[in-house]
N, C-alpha and C positions, 0 to 999 in steps of 0.2 A: 504494500500500500504506500504510494508516494505521499509524503507530507505536503509538498507543494509541487506544482508542475515545474519542469526545468525552465530556466531562463533561456532566452535566445543566446546561443554561444557566440554568434557573430552578426554583425550588421555591416554592410549588406550581405545577403546569403553567399554570393560568390566571391567574398573578400579574399580568400586564400586560393581559390581554385581558378577563378577567371582573372588571369594575369593582365589581360587587356583592359578590363574594367578598373583594375588597380592603377595601371599606367595612365588611364584617362583622368584620374584624380590627382590633384597636386597635393603634395605634402610629404610627410615622413612618418616613420614609426616612432612611438614613444612607449616605454615600459612605465606604466603608472603604478607606483607603490601606494596601495590604499591604506586607509586607517583600518584598524582591526575589524575584520568581518564586513568590510565595505565593498567587496568586489561586485556583488550582485546589485547593490544600490547604485554603484557607479555605472554598471552596464545598463540598468534601466534608465538612468539619467541620460546617458549617451544615446541610447535608442530613441528616447523622446526628442532629442535634439538632432537626430539624423547624422550622428557622428560615427564614422567607421571604427569598429572595435572588434577584438577577439578575446573571449573569456572561455578558455577550455574548461569543461566540467567533466567530472567522472562520477559514475554511479556508486554510491556507498549503501550497502544493504546490511541490516542487522536485525536481530530478533529480540523481542521483549515480551515476556509473558505469553509465549507461544505465537505471537503475531510477528509477521515480517514487515519491516519498514524499509523504505528506500528514500534516499535524498541524493541530490546532485550537488557535489562540492567542487570548489575550484581545484583544478589540478595543480596549480601553482599558487598556494595561498598567499594573498596579499598583492597579487599582480593582475592587471588588465592591460592588454596591448591595444593602443590607440593609434589610428592612422589618420593624419590630416595636417592642416596648416596651423597657423597660430590661433585661428578661431576655434579649432578643435581642441587645442591645448587649453584655451581659456574656458571652453565649455566644460572640460573635465575639472578644472579648478573650481568652477562655480558650483559643482556638486557637493562641496564640503565633505567629500569622501577621500580626498587625495592627501597622502602624507608627503610624497615628493614625486616629481617627474624625472625619469631617467632617460636622457637622450641616448639613442642607439647609434653607435658609430658605424657598425657593419650592418647596414640595412638588408643587403642580400642574404647574409648568413642568417639573420633573424627570420626572414620570410621563409627560407629553406627549412630551418628548424621547426617553425610553426606549422608549415605544410606537412611535415612528417608526423608531427604530433596529431594534427587534425586527421590525417589518414588513419592513424592507429585508432583514434576515437570513433571514426566513421564505421569501423569494422564491427562495432557492437560486441566486442569480447571484453572480458575484464581487463581494465588498464588501471595501473596503480602508480602513485607517485614513487619515485625511487629516491631514497634518502641521500645516497652518495654513489658516485660512479666507481665501479671496481675496474681495475686494469684487466683488460681482456682483449680478445681478438676482434678486429673490425670485420663485420660481416654484412652481407646483403641477403635479404630474403629472396629465395629463388622460386618459391611456390607458396600457395596459400593466400589468405586475404591481404597479407602485407607484401606481396610480391613487388620487388624493386626498392623497398625501404631499406636504408642502411642504418647501422648502429653498432653497438658493442654487445657481444655475447657474454653473458655471465652465468654462473651457476648459483642457484639459490636453493639450497637443500638438494632435493632430487630433481628440481626443475631447471630447464634452460630458459633464460629470459633475454629478450632483446631490449637493450637500454637505448633510448633516444634522448640526447642531451639538447637542452636549449642553452647554448653556450653563454649567451648574454646574462642569464640568471644564475648560471652555474648550478642548475637543477636539471632533473631528468625524469622521464617516465619509463615504465617497463611493462612488458607484456610477455606472457608465457608463449614459447615457441617449441617446436619439436625439431630434433636434429636433422631430419630429412628436409626441412624447409630452408636451411641456411647454406651459404657458400661463402668462401673468403671474399672480402670486398674488393680485392685487387683484380678480380676477373672483370672483363668488359660487361657493362650493363646492357640488358636487352633494350631494343629501341622503345622509346616512350616511357621508360621507367625512371627517368632522372628526377627523383623526388627527394 
């Protein structure tokens, strides 16, 4: 039973997938560090002002007194990614949810990282925040719902997990994979899989 319906994770819908639409907009990406638990309030504010943003959410499920509950939590607690010009920046500040604005120096890398995270979330399999990056082999998924996604392969107990880092935040997300799905990242990528 969901407590609340999930917030829109992005505005506009094609923000990370339709690169032509992004190229048509003037502006840059900002990582907005919010006040405590202010991510969804900021996203609602930005949505109401038609400001482009991305707030990746993951599904968290728990049981209490025999009932199952589901909520949608920020994948990167305390952060919302905003795209726009100075007016978008000002709109974010007017929300009274912003702790600080972090300018992103490597815009292309952030977009690449966020596109990979978004693809993992779109597969609708359990995705979890990863506390820290473990040193491991760089891999590319060769088959399955994440085909073409690159990341780091780690072992977590008896599981293999693909870790995708958002370098700007120095945070990551991980998803369980099986050994047959991965190949070393040094191999040439199949056409159309450069995500």
